[in-house]
Backbone as XML, in Angstrom:
<?xml version="1.0"?>
<chain id="A" units="angstrom">
  <residue number="1" name="UNK">
    <atom name="N" x="60.128" y="101.611" z="185.782"/>
    <atom name="CA" x="60.148" y="103.022" z="184.958"/>
    <atom name="C" x="58.816" y="103.933" z="186.356"/>
  </residue>
  <residue number="2" name="UNK">
    <atom name="N" x="60.112" y="105.400" z="186.330"/>
    <atom name="CA" x="59.425" y="106.548" z="187.216"/>
    <atom name="C" x="58.314" y="107.033" z="186.933"/>
  </residue>
  <residue number="3" name="UNK">
    <atom name="N" x="57.056" y="106.727" z="187.113"/>
    <atom name="CA" x="55.923" y="107.300" z="186.149"/>
    <atom name="C" x="55.929" y="108.513" z="186.946"/>
  </residue>
  <residue number="4" name="UNK">
    <atom name="N" x="55.712" y="109.231" z="187.844"/>
    <atom name="CA" x="55.849" y="110.378" z="188.206"/>
    <atom name="C" x="56.695" y="111.651" z="187.425"/>
  </residue>
  <residue number="5" name="UNK">
    <atom name="N" x="58.032" y="110.690" z="187.023"/>
    <atom name="CA" x="58.029" y="112.252" z="186.053"/>
    <atom name="C" x="58.431" y="112.011" z="185.365"/>
  </residue>
  <residue number="6" name="UNK">
    <atom name="N" x="57.512" y="110.818" z="184.682"/>
    <atom name="CA" x="56.833" y="110.924" z="183.662"/>
    <atom name="C" x="55.537" y="112.623" z="183.695"/>
  </residue>
  <residue number="7" name="UNK">
    <atom name="N" x="54.849" y="111.889" z="184.292"/>
    <atom name="CA" x="53.931" y="113.003" z="184.642"/>
    <atom name="C" x="54.228" y="114.146" z="184.742"/>
  </residue>
  <residue number="8" name="UNK">
    <atom name="N" x="55.550" y="114.358" z="185.562"/>
    <atom name="CA" x="55.878" y="116.055" z="185.711"/>
    <atom name="C" x="56.726" y="116.484" z="184.639"/>
  </residue>
  <residue number="9" name="UNK">
    <atom name="N" x="57.385" y="115.836" z="183.369"/>
    <atom name="CA" x="57.813" y="116.330" z="182.467"/>
    <atom name="C" x="55.710" y="116.441" z="181.193"/>
  </residue>
  <residue number="10" name="UNK">
    <atom name="N" x="55.845" y="115.767" z="181.424"/>
    <atom name="CA" x="54.341" y="116.183" z="180.036"/>
    <atom name="C" x="53.209" y="116.977" z="180.759"/>
  </residue>
  <residue number="11" name="UNK">
    <atom name="N" x="53.426" y="117.656" z="182.903"/>
    <atom name="CA" x="52.484" y="118.648" z="182.410"/>
    <atom name="C" x="53.676" y="120.392" z="182.821"/>
  </residue>
  <residue number="12" name="UNK">
    <atom name="N" x="55.097" y="120.008" z="182.699"/>
    <atom name="CA" x="55.885" y="120.806" z="181.593"/>
    <atom name="C" x="55.178" y="121.881" z="180.896"/>
  </residue>
  <residue number="13" name="UNK">
    <atom name="N" x="55.294" y="120.435" z="180.048"/>
    <atom name="CA" x="54.911" y="121.135" z="178.482"/>
    <atom name="C" x="53.610" y="121.385" z="178.297"/>
  </residue>
  <residue number="14" name="UNK">
    <atom name="N" x="52.796" y="121.395" z="179.355"/>
    <atom name="CA" x="51.754" y="121.403" z="179.563"/>
    <atom name="C" x="50.605" y="120.691" z="179.192"/>
  </residue>
  <residue number="15" name="UNK">
    <atom name="N" x="50.925" y="119.589" z="178.315"/>
    <atom name="CA" x="50.335" y="118.455" z="178.072"/>
    <atom name="C" x="49.041" y="117.429" z="179.175"/>
  </residue>
  <residue number="16" name="UNK">
    <atom name="N" x="47.876" y="117.040" z="178.678"/>
    <atom name="CA" x="47.568" y="116.202" z="178.975"/>
    <atom name="C" x="47.307" y="114.922" z="178.701"/>
  </residue>
  <residue number="17" name="UNK">
    <atom name="N" x="47.555" y="113.788" z="179.391"/>
    <atom name="CA" x="46.882" y="112.355" z="179.291"/>
    <atom name="C" x="46.033" y="112.399" z="177.641"/>
  </residue>
  <residue number="18" name="UNK">
    <atom name="N" x="45.182" y="112.816" z="177.578"/>
    <atom name="CA" x="44.729" y="112.942" z="176.029"/>
    <atom name="C" x="45.505" y="113.530" z="174.803"/>
  </residue>
  <residue number="19" name="UNK">
    <atom name="N" x="46.096" y="114.802" z="174.904"/>
    <atom name="CA" x="47.077" y="114.744" z="174.333"/>
    <atom name="C" x="48.233" y="114.048" z="173.714"/>
  </residue>
  <residue number="20" name="UNK">
    <atom name="N" x="48.732" y="113.580" z="175.252"/>
    <atom name="CA" x="49.700" y="112.763" z="174.587"/>
    <atom name="C" x="48.951" y="111.544" z="173.676"/>
  </residue>
  <residue number="21" name="UNK">
    <atom name="N" x="48.048" y="110.758" z="173.723"/>
    <atom name="CA" x="47.050" y="110.022" z="173.364"/>
    <atom name="C" x="47.199" y="110.333" z="172.308"/>
  </residue>
  <residue number="22" name="UNK">
    <atom name="N" x="46.556" y="111.294" z="172.060"/>
    <atom name="CA" x="46.231" y="111.802" z="170.465"/>
    <atom name="C" x="47.590" y="111.758" z="169.458"/>
  </residue>
  <residue number="23" name="UNK">
    <atom name="N" x="48.436" y="112.212" z="170.160"/>
    <atom name="CA" x="49.966" y="112.634" z="169.372"/>
    <atom name="C" x="50.576" y="111.285" z="169.461"/>
  </residue>
  <residue number="24" name="UNK">
    <atom name="N" x="50.433" y="111.002" z="170.147"/>
    <atom name="CA" x="51.045" y="108.895" z="169.547"/>
    <atom name="C" x="50.120" y="107.838" z="168.834"/>
  </residue>
  <residue number="25" name="UNK">
    <atom name="N" x="49.210" y="108.550" z="168.545"/>
    <atom name="CA" x="48.015" y="107.620" z="167.289"/>
    <atom name="C" x="47.519" y="106.275" z="168.528"/>
  </residue>
  <residue number="26" name="UNK">
    <atom name="N" x="47.348" y="106.821" z="169.985"/>
    <atom name="CA" x="46.198" y="105.405" z="170.735"/>
    <atom name="C" x="45.454" y="106.753" z="171.669"/>
  </residue>
  <residue number="27" name="UNK">
    <atom name="N" x="44.571" y="105.022" z="172.172"/>
    <atom name="CA" x="43.404" y="105.669" z="172.724"/>
    <atom name="C" x="43.524" y="106.347" z="173.858"/>
  </residue>
  <residue number="28" name="UNK">
    <atom name="N" x="42.846" y="107.145" z="174.611"/>
    <atom name="CA" x="43.559" y="107.923" z="175.853"/>
    <atom name="C" x="43.697" y="106.211" z="177.193"/>
  </residue>
  <residue number="29" name="UNK">
    <atom name="N" x="42.704" y="105.737" z="177.183"/>
    <atom name="CA" x="42.397" y="104.710" z="177.684"/>
    <atom name="C" x="43.861" y="103.694" z="177.438"/>
  </residue>
  <residue number="30" name="UNK">
    <atom name="N" x="44.392" y="103.843" z="176.505"/>
    <atom name="CA" x="45.252" y="102.948" z="176.562"/>
    <atom name="C" x="46.815" y="104.060" z="176.874"/>
  </residue>
  <residue number="31" name="UNK">
    <atom name="N" x="47.792" y="104.983" z="176.632"/>
    <atom name="CA" x="48.211" y="106.009" z="177.392"/>
    <atom name="C" x="47.481" y="106.438" z="178.923"/>
  </residue>
  <residue number="32" name="UNK">
    <atom name="N" x="46.212" y="106.370" z="179.586"/>
    <atom name="CA" x="46.854" y="106.155" z="180.748"/>
    <atom name="C" x="47.044" y="105.157" z="181.835"/>
  </residue>
  <residue number="33" name="UNK">
    <atom name="N" x="46.451" y="104.195" z="180.683"/>
    <atom name="CA" x="47.457" y="102.340" z="181.763"/>
    <atom name="C" x="48.576" y="102.185" z="180.698"/>
  </residue>
  <residue number="34" name="UNK">
    <atom name="N" x="48.878" y="102.991" z="180.642"/>
    <atom name="CA" x="50.658" y="103.108" z="179.994"/>
    <atom name="C" x="51.312" y="104.039" z="181.100"/>
  </residue>
  <residue number="35" name="UNK">
    <atom name="N" x="50.760" y="105.376" z="181.315"/>
    <atom name="CA" x="51.479" y="105.825" z="182.407"/>
    <atom name="C" x="51.217" y="105.583" z="183.131"/>
  </residue>
  <residue number="36" name="UNK">
    <atom name="N" x="50.118" y="104.564" z="183.615"/>
    <atom name="CA" x="50.140" y="104.621" z="185.226"/>
    <atom name="C" x="50.717" y="102.569" z="185.663"/>
  </residue>
  <residue number="37" name="UNK">
    <atom name="N" x="51.170" y="102.733" z="184.582"/>
    <atom name="CA" x="52.090" y="101.477" z="185.289"/>
    <atom name="C" x="51.342" y="100.028" z="184.930"/>
  </residue>
  <residue number="38" name="UNK">
    <atom name="N" x="50.391" y="100.133" z="184.298"/>
    <atom name="CA" x="48.887" y="98.480" z="183.890"/>
    <atom name="C" x="49.890" y="98.103" z="183.281"/>
  </residue>
  <residue number="39" name="UNK">
    <atom name="N" x="50.521" y="98.945" z="182.195"/>
    <atom name="CA" x="50.878" y="98.061" z="180.975"/>
    <atom name="C" x="52.141" y="98.941" z="180.477"/>
  </residue>
  <residue number="40" name="UNK">
    <atom name="N" x="52.833" y="98.499" z="180.316"/>
    <atom name="CA" x="53.983" y="98.512" z="180.032"/>
    <atom name="C" x="54.247" y="99.430" z="178.315"/>
  </residue>
  <residue number="41" name="UNK">
    <atom name="N" x="54.920" y="100.546" z="178.625"/>
    <atom name="CA" x="55.865" y="101.122" z="177.368"/>
    <atom name="C" x="56.429" y="100.501" z="176.424"/>
  </residue>
  <residue number="42" name="UNK">
    <atom name="N" x="55.822" y="100.415" z="175.234"/>
    <atom name="CA" x="57.865" y="100.207" z="173.848"/>
    <atom name="C" x="58.206" y="100.591" z="173.451"/>
  </residue>
  <residue number="43" name="UNK">
    <atom name="N" x="59.282" y="99.864" z="173.561"/>
    <atom name="CA" x="59.903" y="101.144" z="172.805"/>
    <atom name="C" x="60.164" y="102.823" z="172.210"/>
  </residue>
  <residue number="44" name="UNK">
    <atom name="N" x="58.973" y="101.733" z="170.499"/>
    <atom name="CA" x="58.423" y="102.310" z="169.769"/>
    <atom name="C" x="57.787" y="104.240" z="170.927"/>
  </residue>
  <residue number="45" name="UNK">
    <atom name="N" x="57.095" y="103.497" z="171.842"/>
    <atom name="CA" x="56.217" y="104.505" z="172.406"/>
    <atom name="C" x="57.182" y="105.138" z="173.349"/>
  </residue>
  <residue number="46" name="UNK">
    <atom name="N" x="58.731" y="105.111" z="173.712"/>
    <atom name="CA" x="59.479" y="105.450" z="174.467"/>
    <atom name="C" x="59.864" y="106.624" z="173.484"/>
  </residue>
  <residue number="47" name="UNK">
    <atom name="N" x="60.418" y="106.056" z="172.376"/>
    <atom name="CA" x="60.310" y="106.715" z="170.944"/>
    <atom name="C" x="59.712" y="108.194" z="170.733"/>
  </residue>
  <residue number="48" name="UNK">
    <atom name="N" x="58.405" y="108.231" z="170.605"/>
    <atom name="CA" x="57.450" y="108.597" z="170.433"/>
    <atom name="C" x="57.531" y="110.032" z="171.819"/>
  </residue>
  <residue number="49" name="UNK">
    <atom name="N" x="57.696" y="109.153" z="172.505"/>
    <atom name="CA" x="57.439" y="110.215" z="173.896"/>
    <atom name="C" x="58.612" y="111.320" z="173.745"/>
  </residue>
  <residue number="50" name="UNK">
    <atom name="N" x="59.735" y="110.460" z="174.046"/>
    <atom name="CA" x="60.928" y="110.981" z="173.843"/>
    <atom name="C" x="61.245" y="112.697" z="173.209"/>
  </residue>
  <residue number="51" name="UNK">
    <atom name="N" x="60.209" y="112.683" z="171.677"/>
    <atom name="CA" x="60.200" y="113.733" z="170.469"/>
    <atom name="C" x="58.979" y="114.673" z="171.091"/>
  </residue>
  <residue number="52" name="UNK">
    <atom name="N" x="58.004" y="113.705" z="171.561"/>
    <atom name="CA" x="56.713" y="114.772" z="171.643"/>
    <atom name="C" x="57.661" y="115.770" z="172.747"/>
  </residue>
  <residue number="53" name="UNK">
    <atom name="N" x="58.424" y="114.860" z="173.802"/>
    <atom name="CA" x="58.295" y="116.033" z="175.039"/>
    <atom name="C" x="59.422" y="116.839" z="175.092"/>
  </residue>
  <residue number="54" name="UNK">
    <atom name="N" x="60.840" y="116.400" z="173.663"/>
    <atom name="CA" x="61.782" y="116.940" z="173.219"/>
    <atom name="C" x="62.693" y="116.306" z="174.768"/>
  </residue>
  <residue number="55" name="UNK">
    <atom name="N" x="62.730" y="115.469" z="175.108"/>
    <atom name="CA" x="63.584" y="114.917" z="176.232"/>
    <atom name="C" x="64.939" y="114.933" z="175.903"/>
  </residue>
  <residue number="56" name="UNK">
    <atom name="N" x="66.176" y="115.650" z="176.541"/>
    <atom name="CA" x="67.369" y="114.635" z="176.332"/>
    <atom name="C" x="67.360" y="112.615" z="177.218"/>
  </residue>
  <residue number="57" name="UNK">
    <atom name="N" x="68.925" y="112.304" z="176.162"/>
    <atom name="CA" x="68.480" y="110.566" z="176.478"/>
    <atom name="C" x="68.784" y="110.387" z="177.679"/>
  </residue>
  <residue number="58" name="UNK">
    <atom name="N" x="69.504" y="111.309" z="178.317"/>
    <atom name="CA" x="69.535" y="111.143" z="180.349"/>
    <atom name="C" x="68.260" y="111.258" z="180.708"/>
  </residue>
  <residue number="59" name="UNK">
    <atom name="N" x="67.712" y="112.190" z="180.297"/>
    <atom name="CA" x="65.899" y="112.305" z="181.459"/>
    <atom name="C" x="65.397" y="110.503" z="180.579"/>
  </residue>
  <residue number="60" name="UNK">
    <atom name="N" x="65.288" y="110.210" z="179.053"/>
    <atom name="CA" x="65.363" y="109.230" z="178.574"/>
    <atom name="C" x="65.272" y="107.873" z="179.320"/>
  </residue>
  <residue number="61" name="UNK">
    <atom name="N" x="66.547" y="108.341" z="180.095"/>
    <atom name="CA" x="66.974" y="106.900" z="180.006"/>
    <atom name="C" x="66.877" y="106.678" z="182.093"/>
  </residue>
  <residue number="62" name="UNK">
    <atom name="N" x="66.429" y="108.392" z="182.724"/>
    <atom name="CA" x="66.386" y="108.650" z="183.881"/>
    <atom name="C" x="64.822" y="107.344" z="184.149"/>
  </residue>
  <residue number="63" name="UNK">
    <atom name="N" x="63.768" y="107.707" z="183.211"/>
    <atom name="CA" x="62.678" y="107.746" z="183.742"/>
    <atom name="C" x="61.916" y="106.654" z="183.323"/>
  </residue>
  <residue number="64" name="UNK">
    <atom name="N" x="62.804" y="105.937" z="182.078"/>
    <atom name="CA" x="62.330" y="104.800" z="181.258"/>
    <atom name="C" x="63.293" y="104.144" z="181.778"/>
  </residue>
  <residue number="65" name="UNK">
    <atom name="N" x="64.878" y="104.002" z="182.015"/>
    <atom name="CA" x="65.071" y="102.741" z="182.158"/>
    <atom name="C" x="66.305" y="103.043" z="183.513"/>
  </residue>
  <residue number="66" name="UNK">
    <atom name="N" x="65.165" y="103.835" z="184.905"/>
    <atom name="CA" x="66.008" y="104.230" z="185.579"/>
    <atom name="C" x="67.473" y="104.067" z="185.359"/>
  </residue>
  <residue number="67" name="UNK">
    <atom name="N" x="68.543" y="104.978" z="184.709"/>
    <atom name="CA" x="70.024" y="104.918" z="184.820"/>
    <atom name="C" x="70.622" y="104.159" z="184.418"/>
  </residue>
  <residue number="68" name="UNK">
    <atom name="N" x="69.942" y="102.707" z="183.648"/>
    <atom name="CA" x="70.380" y="102.235" z="183.429"/>
    <atom name="C" x="71.549" y="102.256" z="181.653"/>
  </residue>
  <residue number="69" name="UNK">
    <atom name="N" x="70.948" y="102.691" z="181.741"/>
    <atom name="CA" x="71.632" y="102.954" z="180.415"/>
    <atom name="C" x="72.718" y="103.426" z="180.104"/>
  </residue>
  <residue number="70" name="UNK">
    <atom name="N" x="72.921" y="105.191" z="180.274"/>
    <atom name="CA" x="74.263" y="105.518" z="181.037"/>
    <atom name="C" x="74.972" y="105.056" z="181.294"/>
  </residue>
  <residue number="71" name="UNK">
    <atom name="N" x="74.667" y="103.845" z="182.827"/>
    <atom name="CA" x="75.629" y="103.156" z="183.212"/>
    <atom name="C" x="76.152" y="102.200" z="182.398"/>
  </residue>
  <residue number="72" name="UNK">
    <atom name="N" x="75.980" y="101.484" z="180.893"/>
    <atom name="CA" x="76.316" y="100.548" z="180.346"/>
    <atom name="C" x="77.245" y="101.899" z="179.607"/>
  </residue>
  <residue number="73" name="UNK">
    <atom name="N" x="77.059" y="102.905" z="178.684"/>
    <atom name="CA" x="77.335" y="103.702" z="178.082"/>
    <atom name="C" x="78.933" y="103.694" z="178.483"/>
  </residue>
  <residue number="74" name="UNK">
    <atom name="N" x="78.953" y="104.175" z="179.789"/>
    <atom name="CA" x="80.062" y="105.046" z="180.516"/>
    <atom name="C" x="81.099" y="103.786" z="181.491"/>
  </residue>
</chain>
């Protein structure tokens, strides 16, 4: 996962880690650990983040899956 890209997308929307944690229904520590790469995001987390940040599928693929999804589709 490209953490810096997730941080960039979150920052563009003016959201803090605390905002994301609250919207996702997790603790700030849990969200911080996931965004920093200490813990992995689940697919459910990715879905929630995608909805919160209004990410296009290409952005989700780039940030969370290193462009592997679109390679499979094409």
